[in-house]
Every structure is written in C-alpha cells, then in structure tokens.
C-alpha positions as CSV (number, residue, x, y, z in Angstrom):
1,X,3.2,11.6,1.5
2,X,1.2,12.3,4.4
3,X,-1.0,14.5,2.3
4,X,-1.4,11.7,0.0
5,X,-2.7,9.6,2.8
6,X,-5.3,12.3,3.9
7,X,-6.6,12.4,0.5
8,X,-8.1,9.1,0.6
9,X,-7.9,7.6,4.1
10,X,-10.1,8.7,7.3
11,X,-9.9,7.3,10.8
12,X,-12.8,4.7,10.4
13,X,-10.7,3.3,7.3
14,X,-7.4,3.4,9.1
15,X,-9.0,1.4,11.9
16,X,-10.4,-1.2,9.4
17,X,-7.1,-1.7,8.0
18,X,-5.5,-2.1,11.8
19,X,-8.2,-5.0,12.2
20,X,-6.6,-6.8,9.2
21,X,-4.0,-9.4,9.7
22,X,-1.8,-8.5,6.7
23,X,0.5,-5.6,7.0
24,X,-1.0,-2.6,4.7
25,X,1.8,-2.1,1.9
26,X,0.5,1.4,1.0
27,X,0.9,2.9,4.3
28,X,3.6,5.7,5.1
29,X,6.1,4.9,7.7
30,X,4.3,6.9,10.5
31,X,1.1,5.2,9.9
32,X,2.9,1.8,9.8
33,X,4.2,2.6,13.0
34,X,0.8,3.4,14.4
35,X,-0.6,0.2,12.8
36,X,2.1,-1.9,14.5
37,X,1.4,-0.4,17.9
38,X,-2.6,-0.9,17.5
39,X,-1.6,-4.7,17.1
40,X,0.7,-4.5,20.4
41,X,3.9,-4.8,18.6
42,X,5.5,-1.8,20.3
43,X,9.2,-3.0,19.2
44,X,8.4,-2.7,15.6
45,X,6.3,0.3,16.0
46,X,9.2,2.0,17.8
47,X,12.0,0.7,15.2
48,X,10.2,2.2,12.5
49,X,9.3,5.6,14.2
50,X,12.9,6.5,15.8
51,X,14.4,6.9,12.2
52,X,11.8,9.3,10.9
53,X,12.4,12.9,11.0
54,X,9.7,15.3,11.6
55,X,7.2,16.5,13.9
56,X,4.7,13.8,13.2
57,X,7.2,11.0,13.9
58,X,8.3,12.8,17.2
59,X,5.0,12.9,18.2
60,X,4.1,8.9,17.6
61,X,7.7,8.3,19.3
62,X,6.8,10.2,22.1
63,X,3.6,8.4,22.7
64,X,5.4,5.1,22.2
65,X,7.8,6.0,25.1
66,X,5.0,7.3,27.3
67,X,3.5,4.0,26.7
68,X,6.5,2.1,27.4
69,X,6.7,4.1,30.8
70,X,9.8,5.9,29.8
71,X,8.5,9.2,31.1
72,X,11.8,11.2,30.5
73,X,12.3,10.0,26.9
74,X,8.8,10.6,26.3
75,X,8.9,14.1,27.6
76,X,12.2,14.8,25.4
77,X,9.9,13.5,22.2
78,X,6.8,15.4,23.2
79,X,8.9,18.6,23.3
80,X,10.4,17.7,19.8
81,X,7.0,17.2,18.6
82,X,6.0,20.6,19.8
83,X,3.4,18.8,22.2
84,X,2.6,18.5,25.8
85,X,2.6,15.2,27.4
86,X,-1.3,14.3,27.9
87,X,-2.8,12.8,30.8
88,X,-5.0,10.6,28.9
89,X,-5.2,6.9,28.5
90,X,-3.2,5.4,25.5
91,X,-6.3,4.3,23.3
92,X,-7.3,7.9,23.2
93,X,-4.2,9.4,22.7
94,X,-3.7,6.8,19.8
95,X,-7.0,7.9,18.2
96,X,-6.2,11.6,18.7
97,X,-2.8,11.4,17.0
98,X,-4.5,9.4,14.2
99,X,-7.2,11.8,13.7
100,X,-4.9,14.9,13.7
101,X,-2.4,13.3,11.4
102,X,-5.4,12.6,9.1
103,X,-6.6,16.1,9.1
104,X,-9.6,15.2,11.1
C-alpha cells in the first residue's frame, strides 16, 4: 500500500491534504496517523499507528512518543524502527518522515 501512495503522492500534495478539514479517505493508516498529528490530534494519531506492524509505523510511533515527551518509549520505538532519536524540532522530523516514506 505504501508503494501505491508513493506512485501518486508527493510531499507538497500531502501537505495540501493536511490543510483540508475533511479526513482523506484514500490514505493508508501510517499517513492517516501523520495527517492527524499535523492537525494536532496526537491521541487519534497514536491510536492508529500503535496497532500497525512494520518499520514505517514504528518510526511514526517513535516520533509521536518523542513529541509526547515520553523519551524512554520513544527510544524503544526508534530502536524498533532502526532509527536514531533525532535532536531536531518536531516539524522538521515530521517532514523528514513524510518525505522518506514518500520516497523523496
């Protein structure tokens, strides 16, 4: 499913979707979690991503726990994602995650 999203979505288009009021129906769950996070709904973003297996979801899960301030849990999920916990602001990390998942 992630490959299908990469085939027609780029970062700028995803940002436009994030600005829209209505929940985009065609997004896969990882990007839906990122959409909710962009809209400052951490709880829904976390409830979506915590039930998805795989490296991509683990990376988003790690980011969400870092944003929450739960450093120990964030470290665990970064490790599961094969990533190092970054020392950058959340907006920058959100963009890096999105671009990476979109293959940019």
